[in-house]
N, C-alpha and C positions, 0 to 999 in steps of 0.2 A: 838796495835790494830790489830785484824785479821778479815778477811772476813769469816763469819760463813756459810751463806747459800744464795742461790739465788732461788726465786720462780718465775716461768714464767707461765702465764696463758693467752692463746689467743694471744700471741705476735708472729707475723709472722707465722712460720711453727709449733710453739708449740701450737697446738690447745688444747691439754689437759694440765691440771695443772701438771707442772714438777718442782720438787724441787731438787736442786743440793747442797749438803753439802760439804763444803771445809774444809780440814784438814791442819795442819801445814805442811810445806815442799812444794814440787813441785807437782802440779796436772796437768796432761796432758789431753787434750780433743782432741780425734781423731775421724776420720770418713771419708767416701768418700766425694768427691766434691759434693756440692748441698745437703748435708744431714742436714744442718742447724747449723754448728759449729759457723760460724761468727755471727749468730743470737743471740747467747749467749753473745758475746762481745757487740753487738749493744744493747741488752737489758740492760746490765750494764751501758753503756754510756747514754741510754735513761732515766733510772731511776735516774742517777746522774745529769740530767738537760739538756741534749742535746736538742737544739731547731731547728736544721736544719734537715728537712725531707730529703733533698738531701744527706746529709752525712750518713743517715740511709738507703740509696738506695730506696727512695720513692719520689713520686711527691708531696704529702701533708701528714700531720701528721697522719690522720686516715688510711693511707695505711699500718701502722704497725700492724693493727688488722688482724687476720686470715681471709683471703679472700675466704676460702672454697676450696674444692677439688671435684674430681669426685664422691666421696662417702659421703662427708660431706658438710653441708651448712655453709655459712659464719657466723662468730660471730659478735656481736654488741659491744663487749668490749674487751680491752686488758689491762692486769695488770702485773706489775713486782714489786716484793718486794725484797730488799737486806738488809741483817742483818749483823751488825758489832759487834764484842766483844769490848766494850769500858771500860774495867776495868781501863785502864791506863789514861782515860779521854783525849784520843788523840783528840776526837771531843768534842767541848765545850758544852756538854750536861751532866747534872748531872744524868746519867743513865749508868748502866753497859752494857746494850745492846741497840743498836740503830737500828731501822728498818725504812728504807725509802721506801715509796710506791708511785707508780705513775699509774694512770688509765686514759684511754682515751676511749671515746665512738664514735660510728659511726657518730653522728651528730657534732663531733668536740669538745665537751665539755671535759674538763680534770679535774682531782682531784689529789692533792698532799698531802701526809701524812708523818709525822714523829712521830713514836711510836703511830700510830693510830689517831693522831690529824691532822685535815686539816690545811695546811699551803699554802703559796704562792710558786711559782717556784723560786722566788727571794730568799726566805728563804733557800731553798735547796742549791742553788748556793752559797750563803753566808756561809753556814755551811761547805762547802768543800774548800772554797777559802784559798789559802796559806797553805793547808794541804798536798799538793802533790797528792790529790785524785780527783781533779776536772776533768771535761770532757776534758780539754786541757792539763792535767798534764802528767808526765812521768809514771804514774801508769798504763796506757794503751799504749802499744807500738805495732804498727802494722808494717807490711812490708813497707807500704807507709811512715810511720814515719821514718824508717831507711833510705829509699831512699831520703826523704826530707832533711836529714842531709847532705848527700854527694852531693846532687844536688842543694842545696840552695847556695845563695851568702853569703859572709862574714857578711854583715850587717843583713841578715835574721837569721844567726846562733846565734847572740847575744841574741835572744829571749829565746834560750835554757838556757843560763846562768841566764837571768833575771827570768825565771820560777823557777830555782833552788834557786836563791837568794831571792825569795819571794818579789820582788819589784813591782809586778803587781798592787797591791793596791795603791802604791805610784804614779805609772804612771797614773792610773785612777783618783786619787785625783788631780794630776797635770793638767791632761786634763780638769777636771772639773773646776779647778782654772783658767786655761787659758780661758775657755769659759766665766766664770764669769768676768774675766778681760776685755775680748773683749766687753762684754755687758756693763760693767761699763764705759769703754772708750767711747762707743757709747752714753751712758746716759750723760756723761760729755760733749761730743761735742754738743749734743742736748740742754742741759741746758745752755751751754755757748752761743749758738746761740739765745736761748730764752731770756737769761739775756741781751745780746747785744741789741736785739730788744726792750725789755722792757725799757732799759735805754734810747733808742731813744724816746720812747713814754712818759716816766715818766715826764720829765721836761716840754714838751709842755702841757701835761695834767694838770700839777700842775698850770701852768699859766692860762689855760682855766678854771680850776676849780675855781680859784680865781675870774675870770671875771664872771663866771656863778653865783657864790654866790652873787656878787654885783648886777648882773642882777635880780636875784630872789628877792632881797630886794626892788629894784625899781619897779619891776613888781608887787609885792604885793601891794605897795602903788597905782600904776596905776590901778590895778584891783579893789581896794577899791573904788576909785573915778569913775572908768568906770561903775561899778555896780550901783552906785548912779545915774550916768547919764542915764543909761539904764532904771532904775526904773522910773525916772521922765519922760523920753520920752514915756515909755510904758503907764504910767498913763495918760499922755496928749493924746496919740494916742487912748486909750480906750474911753476917754471922747468924742473926736471928732468923733470916729466911732459910738458911741451911737447916736450922733446928726444926722449923715448921715443916719444911719439905720432908725431913726425915720422919716426922710424926705422920704426915700425909701418906708417905710411902708405906709406913706400918699399917695405917688404916686401909690403904689400897690392898695390901696383902690380905688383911682380914676380909675386905670386901670380896676379893677373889676367892677366898676359901668359902665364905658364905654363899657366894654366887655358885660355886661348884655344888654345894649341898642343895641350894635352891634348884639348880638345873637337874640334879639327881632326883629330887622330889618331884619336880615338874615332869621329868621323864617317866617316873613311876606313875604319876597321875595320868599322863598321856597314854601309858601302856594299859592302865585300867580302863581309861575311856575307850581306847581302841578295842579292848576285849568286850566292853559293854556294847560298843557299836557293832562288833561282830556278832554278838549274841542277839542284838536287836535285828540285825540283818538276817540271821539264821531263823529267828522266830517269825520274821516277816516272810521269809522264803517258805517255812513250814505252813504258815497260815495261807499263803498263796497256793501252795501245793494242796492243802486241804480243800480250799475253795475250788481249785481245778478238778480234784477228784469228785467233789460233791456235784459240780456242774456236769462232769462226764457221766456220773451215775444217774443224775436226773435226766440228762439227754437220752441215755439208754432206756430209762423207764418210759420216757415219752415215745421213743422209737418203737418200744415193745407194744405199748398200748395202740399206737398208730398202726403197727403191723397187724395186730388182731382186728382192728376196725376195718382195715383194708381187706383182710381175708373174708370178713362177713359181707362186705360190699361185693367182693368178687363172686361169692357164692350166689348172692341175689342176682347179680348180672348173668351168671351162667344159667340160672333157672329161666330168666327172661329170654336169653338167647335160645335155649332149648325149646321153649314154648313157641317162640317166633319161627324157628326152623320147622317145627311140627306143622304150624299153620301154613307155612309156605309149601311144605311137602304135600299137604292135603289139597291146597289150591292147584298145585302142579298136577296131581292125579286127576282132578276134575277137568282141568284144561286138556289133558291128554285124551280123556274119554270124549269130550266134546269135539276134539280134533278128529277122532276116528269116525264119529257120527257124521260130521260135515264132509269128510272125505268120501263116505258112502253116498251121500246126497249128490256130491259133485259128479260121481260116476253115472248116476241115473240121469241127471240133467244133461250130461254130455251125449248119452244115447238118444234122449229125446231130441236134442239139437240136430243130431245126424239125420233123424227121420224127417224132420221139417225141412232140412236143407235138400234132401233127396226129392221131396214133393215139389219144392220151389223149382228145382232143376227141370223136373218133368213138365210143369206148367209153363215154364219159360220156353221150352222147345216147341210146345204146342201152339204158341202164340205166333201169328203171321201178321206182318205189317204191310199195309198197303202203301203207306207213305213212309219211306225209310227215314227221312229227315225228321218228320214229326215224331215218329216213334223213338228215334234215338234221343231227341230232346226230352220227350216225356220220360224216357227211361233214365236219362241223366238226372232229371228233376226228382224222379221217384227214388233213385238211389240216394240222392242228397237228403231227401226227406227221411228215408229209412235210416240213414246214418245219423241225422239229427235226432230222430226219435230214439234211436239206440242210445245216443249220447244223453238225451233227456232222461231216459230211464235209469241209466247208470248214475247220473248226477243225483236223481231222487233217491236211489238206493243208498248211495254214499251219504247223503244228508240224513237219512233215517238211521244208518249205522253210527254216524258221528254223534247224533243226538243221544242214542243209547249209551255210547261210550262216555260221552260227556257227563251223563247222569251218574254212571258208575264211578268215574274219576272224582266227581263232586262229593260223593259219599265217602270215598277213600280219603280225600283231602280234609274233610271235616274231622275224621278220626285222627289223622296225623296232626292237624292243627291243634286239636284238643290236647294231644300228648305234648306238643311243642309248648303250648301255653303253660301246662303243668310243670314241664322241665324249666322253663324260663322263670316261673315263680320260685321254684326251689333254688335255681341259680342266683336269683336276686337276693333271696334270704341268706344263702351262704356267702354271697359277695359282701352283703352288709356286715355280716358277722366277721368276715375276713378283714374288711376295712376297719371295723372297730378294733379288732385284735391288733391289726398292723399299727393303728394309731397308738394303741396302748403300748405295743412293743417298741415303736419308735420313741415314744416318751420314756419308756423304761431304758431303752438302749442309750438315749441321750443322757438320762440320769446316771446310768452305769458309767458311761464315758466321762461324764463330769466328775462322778465320784472317783473313778480311777485317776483322772487328771488331777483332781484336788489332792488325792492321796500321794500321787507322784510329786506334786508341787510341795505338799507338806513335808514329804520325805526329803526333797531337795532343800527346802527352807530350813528343815531341822539340821541337815548337814552344814548348810551355809551359816546358820546361827551358831552352831558349835565351833566352826572355823573362825567366825567373826568374834565369838566370845574369847577364844584363845588369842586371836590377834589383838583384841582390845586390851587384854592383860599385858601382852608384850609391849604394846604402845604405851600403856600406863606406866610401866616400869621405866621404859626409855624416857618418857616425858618427865618422870620424876627426877631422873638423873640430870637431864638438861635444865629443869626448873631449879634444882639445887645449885647448879653451877651459875646460872644467871642471877639467882638471888644473892649468891656470894659476891658476885661482881657488882650487883646493884648496891648491896650494903656497903661495900668498900667505897664505891663512888659517892654514895650518899654521905658517908662519913667525911670523905674528902671535901665535898661541897659544903657540908655543915661546918667543918673546921676552917673553911675558906682557904684551903691549901692553894698556893699560887698567888694569893692576894698580898699586897704590900702590908707591912706591919701596921701602919697608921690606919689603913682601911679596915683591917681586921678589928682593931680596937674600937673604932667608931661603930662598926656593926654589932660588936658585943654590947655596947652601951646604947643601942638604938632606942630602946624604950625610955631609958632615963633621960636621954638628951631631947627626945621629942622632935617631930618634924622630919625624921630621917626616913626617906622612902626606900632607898636601897641603891646598890651600885647599878651602873648603866647596863652591865651584863645581865642583871635580873629583870629589868623592865623591857628589854628588847625581845621581840619575837622575830626570829630570823629564819627564812626558808633554808633548808639544808643545802641547796645548790650554791648559795652565796655566803654561807656561814664562814668559810675560810677567808673569803675576800674581805668581809666585814671585820673579821678578827684582825687581819693584817692592817686594814685601813685605820682602825681605831687604836690598836695596840694598848698602851697603858690607859687610854681614855675609857676603856671598858670598866676600869676601877674607880672612875669618877663617881662621887656620891650625889644622887639626886635628892634634893630637899624641898620641902613645901614652900619655904620663903627664905629671905636673907637672914632673918633672925635665927632660924635653925642652923644655917651655915655658920653664922657668928658663934653660936654655942659650940658647934663642932670644932671650930678653929681654936676657941678658947680652951676646950678640953685637951686638944692635942698639944697646945703650947704649954699648958700648965703641967702636963705629964711628960713632956719631951718625947712624944710618941711619933714624931716625924711630920711630914706634910701630906695633905690630901686636897684634891681639887673638888669643890662643891659646885653643884649646878642648881641654883634656886629656880623653881618653875616660873615665877612671874617675871624675873629680870633677865633671863637668858635671851639673847638676841638671835633671831633666826639668820642663818647664812644660806641663801638659795641662789640658784642660777637665774640670770635675767632671762626674759622671754626670747631674746635673740639666740642665746646659748641653748635654751630648751629647743627652739626651732631647729638649730643646727644639728642637734643630736638625732632628730627624727630621721634624717636621711642617711645615717651612717650605719653600715652593716656591722654586726657583732656587738652592738650596744644593748645591754639588758635593761638599763634605765638608771635613774638617779637613786642612790642607795636609800635616801630618806623616804622615797616612795615605794621601795621594795620591802622595807621592814615595817613593823607595826609595834604598837604598845597596847597594853590592856586598858590604859587610862589615856583619854584624849588630851588631858592636860600636859602629857609628856611630848606632844607633837612638836612644840618649839624646840625641845631639847634634841629630838631626833634630827630636826632640820639644822640646828646649831652644829651638831656633830657630823652629820652626813648629808647636809643640804647641797654641798658643792662637791660631793664625791660621786663619780660616775663609775659604774661597774660594767666591764666589758668581758668578752670571752677570752681573747688572747692578746699578746703584747702588740701584734701588728694592728689590731683594732684600737688599742690604747694610743698608739702613735698617731693614727689617723684622727682620733678624737682630740688629742693634745694639739695637733696642728689646727683643727677647726676652731677650738675654743681659745687658742693663742695663750696657753699657759694659765688659763683662768679657772682651772678646777683640778682636783685630785682625781686621778684615774687609777682604778684597781682592777686587775685581772682576776679571773676565778682561781688562778694558781697562787694569788697573793702578791704578785709583782705590782709595784706602785710607780706611777709618774707623778711627782709632786708639782704644785702650782708653779714653782720657780723653774721647772724643767729638769730637776734632778730626778734620778731613777733609782729605785730600791728594789732589790729582788735577790733570789738565790734560794738555797736550801741547805740543811744540815743532815748529817748522818742520823742523828737521834731526833726523830720527829716528836715534837712536844704537843701535848693536847691543850688547846686553848680553852679559855673560860666559856666561850659560846659553844664550842664543840663538846666540852665537858657537860655543860647544861643540857645540850641536846641528847647526849648519850644517856644521862640520868633519866630524862623524860622518856626517851625511847625504851630504855630498859624497864621503867615503871609500866609503860603501856604493854610491853612484851610480857612482863610478869603477870599482869592482869589477864591478858589473853591466855597465857599458859594455865593460870588457875581455872579460868572458865573452861578451857579445853579439857583439863584433867578432871574437873567436876563433871563435865559432859561425858568423858570416858567412863567415869565411875557410874553415872546414871545409865549410860548405854550398856555397861556390863551387867548391872542389876536387871535392866529391862530385858536384855538378851537371855539371862538365866530364867526369868519369869516366862518369857516367850517360849523358851525351850521346853519347860515342864508343861506349859499349857498346850503346846503343839503336840507333845507326846501323847497326852490324854485325848486330845481331839483326833489324832491319827488313829488311836486304838478304836474309838467310837465309830469313826468313819469306816474302818475295815470291817467291823462287825455288821454295820449297816449294809456295806457292800455285799457281804455274804448272804444276808437275808434277801436283798434286792435281786441278786443273781439267781437264787432259788425260785423266787416268784417269776422272774423273767423266763426261766427254763420251762416252768409249768405252762405259762402263757404261750411259749413258743411251740410246745407239744400240741396244745389245743389248736393253734393256728395250722400246724402241719396236718392234723386230722381234717380240719375244715377245708384245707387246700385239696386234700385227696378226694373228699366228697364232692367238692366243686369241680375237680377234674373229671370225676366219673359222670356227673350230671352234664357237663359240657360235652363229653364224648357222646352220651346218649342224645343230647340235643343236636349235635352235629349230624348223627345218623338220621334222626327224624327230619332235620332240615334238608338233608340230602334227598330223602324220599319225597318231602314236600316240594323241593325244587324240581324233582323229576316230574311230579304230578303237575306242578304249575307249568312246566315246559310242555307237557302233553296237552294241558288245557289250552295253552296258548296255540299249540299246533292245531287242536280241534277248532278253536275259534277262527284261526287263520284259514283252515281248510273249509269250514262252514261258509265263511265270507267269500272265499274263492268259488266254492260250489254254487253259492247263491248268485254270484255275478255270472258265472258260466251258464247256469240254468236259465237266467233271464235272457242272456244273449242267445242261447240256443232256441228258446221259445220264440224270440223275435225272428230269428233267421228261419225257423220252421214255418212261421206264419207267412213269411214272404214266399218261401218255396211252395207252400200249399196253394197260395194265390196264383203263382205262375203255373203250377201244375194243373189247377182247375181250368185255367185259360187254355192251356194246351190240350187239355182233355176234351173240352167242348169242341175244339177244332177236329179232334180225332174221331168224335162220335159219328159225325156224318160220313166218315170214311169206312168205319167198321162197326158193325153191330154184332158180328159173330164173336169177336174176341172179348166182348164185354164180360160174359160170364167167366171166361178163363182168367181174365185179369182180376175179376173180383176174387176168385179163389186164390189166384197167385198173391194178391195183396194180403188176403187173410193169412195165407201160409207164411208170407214174408214177415208179417207183423208178429205172428206166433213165433217165428224164428228169432226175431229180435227179442221177444220176451224171454225166450229160453236162454238166449245168450246173456241177457241181463241177469237172470237168476244164476247162471254159471259164474258170471263175474262177481256177483255178490258173495256167493259161496267161497270163491277164491280169496276175496278180500278178508272174509271172516277167518278163513284158514290162515292167512298171513298174520292177522292180528293175534290169533291163538298161538302161532309159532313165536311171535315176539313176546307175548305174555309168558309163554313157557320158558323162553331163554332168560327173561328177567327174573322169574322165580328161581330158576336154576342158579342164576348168579347170586341172588340174595341168600339162597341156601348155602352156597359155597363160602360166601363171605361170613355168614353167621357161624358156620362150622370152623372157619379159620380163627375168628375171634374167640370162639369157645376154647379152641386148642391153646391159643396164646394165654387166656385167663387161667387155664389149668396149669400151664408151665409156670406162670408167674406165682401162682398159689403154692406150687412146690418150692420155688426159690424162697418165698417169704416164710414158709414153714422152717426151712433150713436156717434162715437168718434169725428167726425167733430163738432157735437153740443157741446160736452164737451169742446173741444179746444176753441171754440168761447167764452164760458162762462168764462173759465180761462183767456183768453186774456183780457177780459174786467176787471177782478179782478186785474190783473197785472198792467193795465193802471192806475187804481185808486191808488194802492200802490205806483207806481212810482211818481205820482203827490204829494202824501203825503210826500214821502222821499225828494223830491226837496224842498218843503216848509220848512221842518225841517232843511235841509242843509243850506239854505240861512239864517235862523234865527241863527244857530250856528256860521256861518261865521261872522255875524254882532257882536255877543257877543264876539268872539275871538278878533276882531279888537279893541273893547273897552277895553278888558282885557290886550291886549298887551301894550296899553298906560299906564295902571296902573303899569305894570311890569317895564317899562322903568323908570317911576318916582321913584319906590321903589329902583331900582338898583342905580340910581343917589344918592338917600339919603344914601344908604349903602356905596357908595364910599366916601361920605363926612365924614361919621362916621369913616371909615377906616383911612382917612387922619388925623382926630383928634386923633385917637388911636396911629398912628405912631408918632405924636408929643409928646404924653405922654411917649411913649416908648423911644424916643430920650432923653427926660428929665431924665428918669430913667437910661438910659445908662450912661449919664454923671455922675450922682450920684454914679452909680455902679463902674465906673472907679475910681472915687475919693475914694470910700470905698475899692476897690481892692488895690489901691496904699497904703492906710492907713494900711490895713490888711497885706500887704507885708512888710511894714516897721515894723509893730508890730510883725509879724512872724520872721523877721530877728533879731529884738532886743531880742525876747524871745529865738530864736535859739542860738544867741550869749551868752545869759545868761545861757542857758542850757549846750551848748557844751563847752563854754570857762570856765565857772565857776561852772557848775554842781549845779545850784541853780534854784529853781522855783521862780516865781514872788512874791509869798507870803513870801518865805524865804528871798528874797532880800529886800523886803519892810521893814523888821524889822531893817535893818541897819540905824542907826541914824547918821545924818550929818547936820551940821549947815550951811555950806557954801551955797551960792546961785548958780544959774546956771552959771553965768559968772566966779565966782571963781573956780568952778569945771572944766570948760573948760580951764581956764588958767593953773591950776595945771596939768591937763591931757596933755596939750601941753608941759609944762616943763618936765614932766616925760617921755613923748614920745621922746623929744630931748635927754634927758639923756640916755635913752635906746638905741636910734639910734646911739649915740656916742660910745657906747660900741661895735658897729659893730656886726658881726656874732657871736652869742653866742651858745656854745655847752653845753646845760643843762646836757647832759649825762656825761660830763667831770667830774662832782663831783663824781658820783658813779664809773665811769670808772677809775678815778685816785686812788680812794680807792682800787678798785679791782687790778689794776696794781701794786700799791705800796705793797699791801699785798702779791701778787704773787711774786714780785721781792724779797722781804725779805725771803719768803719761799724757793724760788729756790736758793738763795744765801746760805742759810743754807744747803740745799741739796747738793749743789756743794762742800761745805767743807767736808760734810760727805762722799761723793763719793771719794774725793781725799784721805782721810784717808783710806778708804776701798781699794783703788788701791794700796797704799803703803803697806798695810797689806798683800794683795794678792802677791805682789812681794816678800815680806819677806817669806811668806809660801812656795812659789815656790822655792826660793833659798834654804830653809832648806830641802825641799823634794829632790832637785837635789843633795845636799851634801849626804843625806842618801842613795840615789840610787847609787851614785858613790862609796860610802864606801862599801855598800853591794855587788855591782857588782865586785869591785876589789877583795875583800876578797874571794868571791865565785869562781871567775875566777881562782885565784891562787890555791885554793884547788882542783878544778876540773882539772886544768892543771897538778898539781902534781900527782893526782890519775891517770889521763890518762897516764902520763909518766911511772907510776909504773905498771899499768895493761897491757899495750900494749905488753911488752916483755913476759908476762905470757901467753897471748892469742896467740901470734905469735911465741912462742918459740924462742925469740930473737928479735933483732932489737930495734928501738927506735921511739918515737913519741912525738910531742909537740903541744901546742895550743899557737898561737901568735895573738896579737892585731894589727889590721891594723892602728889604730890611738891611740897609748897609751896615748897621751896627752888629748884626748877627750873621757873620759870614758862614756859619755852619748850617744854618737853616734857611737863609734868605732865598727868595725866589727871583726869577729874572723876567722882566717885562721887555718886550720888543716894541720900540716906537719907530714908525716909518712915515716919511712924507714924500711920496712920489711927486714928480714935477707937476706944478699947477694945483696941488692939494695941500691941505694943512697937515701939521704933524699930529699923528694919532696912533692909537694902539693897533697892533697887528690884527686883532679880531675884527676891526672896523673896516678893513680893506676888502676889495673884491677878491674873488677866488683866485684869479690869475695873479693878482698882486701878492696875495698871501703866499702862493706857491713860489713865485720868483724871489720874494723876500726870504723865505725859508732856505731856498737854494743859495741865496747870497750869504746867509749865515753859515751854511755848510762850506762854501768857498772860503769864507773868513777863517773858519776852523782849520781847513786844509792849508791855508797860508801861514797860520800860526804854528801848526804842528803838521808838517807835511808827512804823508805816508807813502810807502813804496808804490802801492797801487790802490785804485779805487774802482769799485764796481757800482755802476749806476743802472738800476733796473727801472726803466721808463720813468725817471724822475721828472722829465719835462712834459709828461703827458697832459698836464693841465694848462700848458702855456700855448699862446697863439704863435703864429709863424714868426712874427717880429721878435717876440721874446725868445723863441727857440733859436733864432739866429744869434741873438746876444749871448744866450746860454752856451751855444756851441762854440762861438768865437772865444768866449772866455775860457772854455775848457782847453783850448789849444795853448793858452798862455801858461798852463801848468804842465803840459804833457812832457816837457823836458825833465822836470823834477818828479813828476808823478805819472805813473802808467794808468791810463783810463781804459776800462772795459765797460762799454755802454750797450745796454739792451734797449732798442728803440724801434719805434714805428715812424718817426718823424724824418722827413726828407732832409731838413736843414742839418740835423745831427749827422745823418749819413754822409752828407757832402763834406763835412769837416773831419771825417774819420780817415785814418791812415790805412786800416785794413777792415774789410767787411767779411764777416762769417755769416753765411746764410744757413738757417735751420729748416730742413724740409722733411716731409713724410711721404717719400715716394711709395713706400710700403705702409699700409694702414697700421698705425700704432707704433711705428719704428722711426725714431728721429735719426737723421743724417746731416752732415755738415758740408758746406761748400764755401771756400775762402777766395777772396778777391783782394789784391793789393791795389789800392787806389793810386798810390804814388807811381807804380809802374805804368798804370793806365794813362795817367796824366803826363 
C-alpha cells in the first residue's frame, strides 16, 4: 500500500486548494522556516484522526482553519483528503483505492468520510489501528519523537515495542475487562449486602405474614358482626331521631304561635310608644310655639317702649333745631342790616375818591418839567411808591380785618367745642352701656344657642336611646336563640367527649378506672395542644396513636396492662414518661428543611403540652414528622431527607419513611379526636362570650331605660330654663335697642357740631394762612417801598436845582395822591367787609335751610312712629290671645300623655310575661335539640365508621342477613375482639412485603450466581490476553533487538549496540534499556552518549523497527536535525536502502538528505501568510 496524494484546502496556511502527489521512493519537502512545511505533516495527522488541538499547535480545533492574512479574509471551512493505493488490501476495505477525508467548520462541526461516505471519527481510527499508520504509530517520526526515545525512561520505552508488536488492542481490551471486573465486584458487594439485609427481613416477615393472615380471617368475621351491629344501631337511632324531630317540630309550632303573640304585643307596645312619642313631639311643638309667641310679644313690648322713647328724643331734637333756626335767622337779619350800612359807606367813599382823583388830575396838568427824562423817572418812581403805599395800606387793613374775624371765630369754636365735648361724653357713656349690654347679650345668645343645641342633642339622644333600646331587645332575643342552639351542641359534644365516643374499648375502660389504677395521665389526644391550622394533619399522622395512654412511669403501665388482661378488655399502648425514647431528626435533616419552600416545620415543635414532662412523648410520636402545605412540597422534602421522615400535608396526605404514600378522602367526613376536642373548647369559649354579651345586652338595656327617663326629665327642665332665658334675653335686647337709638341721636348731633367745628377750623386755618401771607407781603412791600423812596429822594435832589416853581405843586399833588390812596384803601376795606358779610349771610341761609329740612324729616318720622305704635298695640293683643290658646292645648296634651304612659307600662309588663313564656319554650326545645344532636352524633359516628372502615352505605349494609340477636352479636364481637387483641400488634403489610422480599431475595440470589460466573470468565479472558501480550512482546523484542544490533554498525561504521530488558521475568511491566558502543568507545547506556550519538542511536532503533515491521510509508519531520553532515550522509544513504519497500516523505533542511531524495517539493510563501508548493524530480534532472 502506498500514499498516492494529499489534498489540502483551507488548512492553516494552505488557503488555496493544494494537491501533493507522492511517487514511490523518497520525497523531500523543503522550504524556509515558517513557510508551512510542518502544516503538511499536521494535515496528515489530522485527517488520520488526531483529536488534540494542542498537538496541532492550536487552542481549539477550529484554529486549524485558515485565519486570514493582510490581503485575504478568513475561511469558514478546512478540508484535507488523503488517498491510498490499496491493491494489496492492506487496509481492510474491498477497494483498490481508499480516500479518507475530514472537514471542519468555523462553528466547530466536523465531517468524516471514507471513499465519499460519511463515517464516524471512531471508524477512521479503527481503520488504521494495528496497521502501523495510526496517529501514534511509527509512520510519522518527528524530531520530538527521536528525542522522546533517548530522553524517556526504560518503562516508557516499552511502548515502542508494544506498538510494533501490535498489542495495543489487547491492552485496551484488558483495561476494558478490568473496568468490567471492578464494576462486577462492586455489584457483587452490593448484592451481598442486600441479600444479607433481605435474609434478616425474610424470616420475621414470614412470621408476621402468618399472623397477619390469621388476623385478617378473624377481622373479616368481626367486621361482619360489627356491620350488623352498626346497622341495627343506626336503624334504632334513626327511629328515635324521627320521634325527637317530631317533638321539636311541635315545639317549633308552639314557638311560632307564641312568637306571633309576642310580635302582636310588641306591635301594640310600639304603637303605644309611637303615640307617646307623637304626643311628646306635639307637646314640644306647643311649648316651642308658646316660647315663640312669648318672644314675639316681648319683642313687640320692647319695640313699643323704644318707639315711645324715640318719640321723646325726636321732640327734644325738634325743639333744639327750632331754637337753632331762630338764632340763625336773627344773625341773618343783623348781617343784612350791617350789609346795608356798609353799602351806604361804600357810596360815600367812592364820591370822595372821585373828588381826589379830579384834584390830582388838575395838579398833574399844571406841573411843567424842565428835564423830561428826570421827571419821567421821578414820576415812575413816584407811581411805584404810590402803588406800594396803596398795597401797604391794603395789607394792613386786611391784617386788621383778619384779626377781628379770628377773634370772632375763636369765640364760636369755643362754644362748638364745648358742645362737642358734652356730646362725646354722652356718646362714651352710651357706648359703654351698649358694650356691656352687647357682652351680656352675646353671653345670653351663646347660652341660648347652647341650650337649644343641648335640647336638640337631648331630643336626638332620646330618640336614639329609644331606638337603641328596641334594638337591644331584638338583639337579646336573637342572641338567646343562638345561645340555646350553641349550648345544645356543646352539651351534646361534651357528653360525647365525656363518654369517650370514638375511643377503643380498652382505652375507655382504662380511663374509667383512672383514679383506681393510679399514674394514668390520659390519652395523647388530651395532652396535646394543637394549632387549628395543623390539627387535621396531626390527626392523620398519629391516627390510632392519639388513643395511646400517657402514664407517669412503667409501674402505672404495668398495672394498666394487668387490668386489661385480667378483664379481657383488649389491648392498649402505654407511654411511660421516663422511659419513652425521643425520635428526632438529625441536624443535617433539620438544616435541609430550612431551604425548602412549603415546609411549616417539625410537628413536635409545632404542638405543645401543658406539662413539660410530656415533651419526650411529643418527640417520640412527632419528632420525625414534618408538616408541609401541599403534596408537591411533601415530595420535595421526601427527596431531600431520603425517606428519613414521615411527611404530612395540611390535607392529611402522608408520605411514610419507606416511601409509601397514604391519602384520599371519603364521602362521610369523620370528626377526629383532636378536631372534636378543639370544637368543644371553641364552643365553650363561644358560650362564655355569648353569656357575657347577653349579660352586657341586659345591662345595656337597663342602662338605656334609666338614661331615657333621666333624659326626659332633664329635657323638660332645660326647656323651662330656655323659656326664662329667652324672656330675659328679649328684655335686654329691648334695652340695647333704646341705647342704640340714643347713641345714634347723639352721634348725629356730634356729627353736625363736628361739621361746624371743621368749618370753623378750616376758616381759622385760612385766617392763619392769610395772616402769614399778608405779613410776608407787608414786609416785602415795606422793603421795596424803602428802596423806591431812597431812589426817589436821589432823583428829587437832582430835580430841585432845575425847578423851584413846581415844588409847591408837587407838594400838593403828593398830598392829593396820598389822600387818594387812603380813600381807595378805605373803599377796598369796605368792599372786603361787604364780601365777608355776603359769605356769612349765605352760610346762615344754608344752616337755616338745613335745619328746616331736618325738622321736616323729624316731623315725618314722628308721624310714622305714631302709626307703628298703633300697629304694635294691635299685634300685642293678637299674641296674647294666641298664647292663651297654646297654654290650653299644652295642658290638654300633658294630661293625655300621662294617661298614655300608664297604658305603655301595662303593655310592656305584658310583653315581659310573654318573653318569659317564650324562654321556657326555647329551653324545652334546647333540651330536645341536645338529645337530637347527641343522637345525630352517634348516628354520624356509626355511619362514618360504616363508610370509612367498611366502605359501605347504610342501604348496602342493610342487605346483610343475620339471624343472631343483639346479645349474641355483642358476645361474638367480644370473643373476636379478644382473639384479635391476643394476636398483638399486626403488620398487615407483612403479607405483601414478605412476598416482595422473598421474590427479590430469589432474584438477587440468581443474579449473584451469574455475576460470580462472569467474574471468573473475566479473569480467564484477562489471563489469556496477558499470555498473548507476553508472547508477542517477547517475539517482537527479540526481532527488534537483533535488527538493532545489525543496523547499528552499518550506521556508525562499526561499534555495537544492544537492547536489554530491565525485568526479563516480568514481560508485562519490564522496561527496555538501550546500550551502545560507538567505535573507539566502551559499551554504555544511551543516556551517557553525546547528543548527536543519542539522536543517531534513536534513529537506528527506528530503522530496526521499520525492518522488523515495515510500513507502507514513513514521514520524517526533520528527524536528522541534530546530526552532523557525516551522520546525515549515513542517515540518507540508509534511507535509500528502504525506499523500495517503504515510501519515505522527508521534511528537511539538510543538503545531504535532499541529494538522496527522488522528488523535491518546495514550500514557499510568495503571498504573505499563504503557502504554495513547487515540485522538482531529481531523477529527471540527473
